[in-house]
Structures are given as C-alpha cells and as structure tokens.
N, C-alpha and C positions, 0 to 999 in steps of 0.2 A: 179785392185787395185786402190783405190781412191788416189787423190793427197794430201790428208790430212797428210799423213806420211811425206811429204816433209818438212813441217814446223817443225815436231817433230825431224827429222834428224838434221836439222840445230840447233835446240834448244839443243839437246843432245850434239852435237859437241861443241857448245859454253859453255855449262855448264862445260865441261872438260877443257875449255880454249885452245882448239886445233884449229889450222888453218886448212883450207881445205887440204893443202899439207900434214900435219901431219896425218889427218884421212885417206887420200888416201894411204899414205905409210903404216900405221898400218893395214889397211884393205887389202892391196895388190891389189888395183885397181888403174887405172890411175887417175891423178889429173883432167884431162879433163872430165872423166866420172863422177866424183863426182860433179864437177861444173854443168854439164848438169842435173844431178839428182836434186841437190838443187835448181836450177833455173827453173825446170819444163820442160826442153827441152826433157828429157827422162821421159815419163809419166808412163811407166811400166817397170822398171828395172828388170833384170833377178833375179829370186829367189836366185841364187848363190851369186849375188852381194849384195843383201839385207842381206843375212846370214853373209857375210864377214864384212859388216858394223856393224851389231849387235854384232858380236864377238869382233871387235875392240873396240867398245864403251862399251863392257861388259854389254849389256842389252839383253833381250829376243827379238826375232823377233816380238812378240806381242807388247812389249813396243816401239819398233822402229816404228811400223806401226799403232799405235793408232791414 
C-alpha cells in the first residue's frame, strides 16, 4: 500500500477536530500505533488497523486510502 493514505488519514482526523488520542481511542488502537502510522514509521499497517480507523472516522476504507 502506498504511503499516500497517510496524509489522508491525518486530514480526515483533523476535519473531525479530533486529536490523535481521540482517534486512537475511538478506533481501539494504541496511541503510539496511530502516531507511527501518521508519521510514516509504519509503512504498511495491518488491514485490521486500517478498517478500525475507517470505522472510527465513519469513512470507507477506499476514502481512507485514497
């Protein structure tokens, strides 16, 4: 998966006015994992993690990974 979705993840989170902590909590993932994904330290997050993030943000997986 390309790293292009990383920018979209942050953009979607900011559009909701959510902090990284809030998104991590809503998605049921660790705060540290979210930070690593947004900063690009995790280049290929697990599909399960991306699905959790998409559900928390109320967007499709396609919208998240555009």
